[in-house]
N, C-alpha and C positions, 0 to 999 in steps of 0.2 A: 777563621772567625767570620768572614763574609758569608760562608755557606751556612754557618749556624744562625746568623742574623736572618738570612733569607728563609731558612726553615721556620724560625720563630715567627716571622711575619705571616707565613702561610698558615701556621697554627692559629694565630690571632684572627686572621681573616675567616677561617673556618668556624671558629667559635662564635665570632660576632655576627657574621653574615649568613653562612650556609646553614648552620645548625638551627637557628630560629625559623628559617624558611622551611626546612624539613619538618619541624615540629608543627608549624602552622598548616602545612600541606597534609600532614597526617591527621590532624584534627579535622580538617575539612573533609577528607575522604571517609572518615569513620563516624562522623556525626550522624545522629539519627535522621532519617529522611523527613522532609517537610511533611507535616500532616495536613491533608486536605480537610477543609471544613465540610463535613458530609451533608449537612442540611437535613430537611425532612423528606425530600423526594426519594422514593425507593424504586428499585427495579427488580423484576423477577427474571432470573437467568437460568436457562436450561443448559446444563453441561453435557454436550452430546457424547463426550468420551465415556461418561459414567451413567448417563441416563437419569441424573438427579437434577433437582431444581433448588435454587438457593435465592434468598432475598438479601440484597445489600444496598447501601446508600448509593445514589447515582454517581456522585463524584468519585467514590472509591472504585466503582465499576469502570468509569471513564479512564482512570489511571491505568487499570489493567488492560484496557483496549489499546491505549496509546503504546504501552509496553509491548503488546502483542502484534500491533499493526505497523509500527514505524521503528526503524533502527534507532537505538538510544543515543548513538553518537551524532545524530543529526543536530542542527542548530536549534537553540531554544525557541526561536520564532516559528520554525517549522513544526516543532512539537506542540506549540500553542495552537497553531492552525489545525493540526490533527485532533487535538483535544476538543476544539469547538465543533469540528465535523462529526466526531464520535458522539459528542453529547447531543447534537442536533438529531442525528440518526436514531439515537436511543429514545429520545423523547417522542419522536415521530412514531416509532414502533410501539411505545407505550400507549399513545393515543389510538393507534390503529387496533391494538389488541383489545381495547375497551369496546370498540365498535364491532370487531369480528376477530375471534381468536385465530391465531396462525395454525394451520393444519399440521405443521411440522412440530411445533411446540405449543399446543393449545393451552397449557397451564402456565406459560411464561411469556414475557414480553419479547425477549431476545434469546439467542442461543450463542454458543461459543464456536460454532462452525463457521469459519470465514467464507465458505462457499455459499452460505445461506444468510448469515448476519455479519458479525464482526469477530475477529480473533480476540482472545482474552488470555492473559498470562498471569498465573499466581506467583507467589514468592518463591515456591520450590522450583518452579520452572526457571524463574529469573536468576536464582542463585546458580543453577546449573549452567545457564547460558552465559552469564557474565562473570562468574567467579565471586569470591568474597569481597575483594576490593571493588570490582566493577559493580557489584550489586548495590553497595552503599552509594557509590558515585552516581550511577544511572537512575536508581530509584529516587534519589533526592532530586535529580534533574527533571524527571518526568513529573513527580509530585509538584514541583515548583511550577511547571508549565500548566498543570491542571488547576492549581490554586490561583495562578495569575489570571486565568480565564473563567473562573468559577461562575456558573450560571449563564455564560454567553452562548448564544445559539445563532444560527443563520436563518434568515427569513426572506421570503419574496412576497411582496404585497401583503405583509402581515402574517403569512403562513409559514410554518416550518418547511424547509426545503428537503429534498432527497439528496443528501450530500455524498454522492458516490465518489470513490477515489480509487486510484490504482498506483502501481509502483512507478512506472514511467511511460510517458506517451509517445516515445520515439521521436520527439522533436515537435510534435503538435498533437493536442488532444482531439478527441472525436466528439461529435454531437450525439446526443441521445437518440435523435431521429435516425441517424445513420446506423446505429447499433441495435436499438430496440424498437425502432419504428414509431416512436412517439416523440413529438417535438416538445422540448422543455425549454422555456426562455433562458434559464440560467445554466443550462447544460449544453453550451455551444462549443464549437471548435475554437481553441485559442492557441497561439504559439507557445511552445514550451522548450526553448533551445537548451535549457539547463539539463535536460534529460540525457544529453550526449555524454555527460560525466558519470552516468549510472553504470555500475559494474555489469548489469544485465541489459545494457542498451541493445545489444544484438546477440543472437544465439543461432546455433545450428542443431537441428534434430533429424537424425537419420532413421530410415525404416527400410526393411526389405519389402519387396513387392508382396510377399506372402503376409507380412505384418499388416500392410495396408488392406489386403483382401480380407483378412480376419477382422480387423477393426472397423472397416467400412462396409463390409458385405458386398464387395465387388470382385472382379476377376482380372486384375491387372497383370498377373503373372503370364496370362496367355496373350497379352497385347504386345506388339512390336515396340521396341524402345523408342523409335521415332515418333510414335503416337503419344508418348508421354512427355515429349519435349515442351518446355514452356514457350517456345517460339513456334507456334503453329501446330502443335500436337492436338489430335482430336480426342484422345482418351482422357486428357486432363486439360480443361479449359476454364479460364476465369470468365464468368458471365457478366459480372458487374463489380465495379469498385465504388467505394464511398468518395465523397468530395476530397478527402485527405489522401486518397490513394490506397487505403486499406482494401483488402478483398471483402466484398459483400456476399457474393455467391459464386460457386464454382461447380463445374460438372466433372465428375470423376467416374470413369468406367460406366457411363450411361446413367448415373445417379446424380441428382442435383443436391448440393448441400449449402445451407447458409454457412458463411465463414465462421460465425459464432459457434455453430454446432460442430463444425470440423475441428475447431480449436479445442473443444472439450473432448472429442473422440480421440484426438491424437496427442492431447496434452501440450499443444503449442503455446508458447508464451504470449502470442498476440495474433491478430488477423492481418497484420502487415507482413506479408511473406512472399517469397519467390521460391522456386525449387530447382533442383539440378538432378539429372538422372545419370548414374554411373553403374552400368551393368544391371545387376538385380537390386540396386539400392537407389532410393530417392532421399535426398537431403533437402529439408526445408530451412531456408535462411529467414529468420524473423528479426524485426526491428520493434523495440518497445516491449513492455511487460504489463499485461493486464488488458482489460476491456478498453482502456483509453478514454473513458468518459469522466468528466469532473476533474478533481484535483490530482495532479501528478505529484507523488510524494517526493521523488527526487527533484522534480521541478521546484517544489516548495522549499526544499533544502538549498537548492541553487539560488533562489531568490533571497533566502535568509542570509546566505553567505555574502551576497551583494549589499547587505545592510537593510533590506526591506523587512517590514514587520508583518506580523500575522494578519493584520487587517488588509494590507496590500496583497498578500498572498491569496487570501480568500476572495478578495474583489476581482483578482485576475482570473482565477479558475472557476468562480461562480459569478459571472457578470450580472449586475443588476440586483444582487442580494444585499441585505443589511445585517449588521451584527446587533442583536438585542440581548438584553439580560432578563432572564425569567426565573 
């Protein structure tokens, strides 16, 4: 009898407590995404994969950029910061295109190539990436972040900024002057300790000497191994470092490379690297992911996890800037 009573109590609990929770959760997951108010501002987008150009409302485009550039499981405040950065970048590109068309996409304001402008993801891509349930959940989350920040942009002394960003700064971001040779007041080096939680905080990339010879146009295969050593080797020498310790220039096989160029040639995650020689192979150990300038996306998420809002995130990574609504 006691067993029957216990079973009955469990059934009642399930019916009264658990079932309504499951129903509410199901409704939340499958409700239509928040619809952003598109407004009158339009943007011309060049889709580099297909070579086509499309015009769409700015806020709709921004939502696609946030989905393409930042992991959807990030905190809402980090997504809001990303939305403001993406919107600012887009409006700055629109203004620049009016003055002088971009040579890569002369009939458009921006393109979908993240190496040139910003990544952008459409619904088909997002369904494949997130699955059916994830699509509704994350689409709604991103749309809500865009809606909450609608019209907000970052300015410095009244002008739209260049809101560059990267995945993670390896513990400290880099200044624009150290990377691109031009000092920008709001693109200075700032601490970013939250980056250490990023899955790609560190990485290793290995190459044979023949690989490096082919990619760099040098002849390391004929060089003694001792000459490639990071501790005093003459065939591979760091010539200069940035104030944060990243490599700025390096001499390899008699040729001098800017570290930013070497990163592109070898596909390295960042310019904060060391290397190790093992026989006919060189392994580069890197810290951070991206150019390191501006907002660290994983840093933004780390700040959000600590309870800081999008305004605090943007103020930290773009010092001296203001949030305005346009």
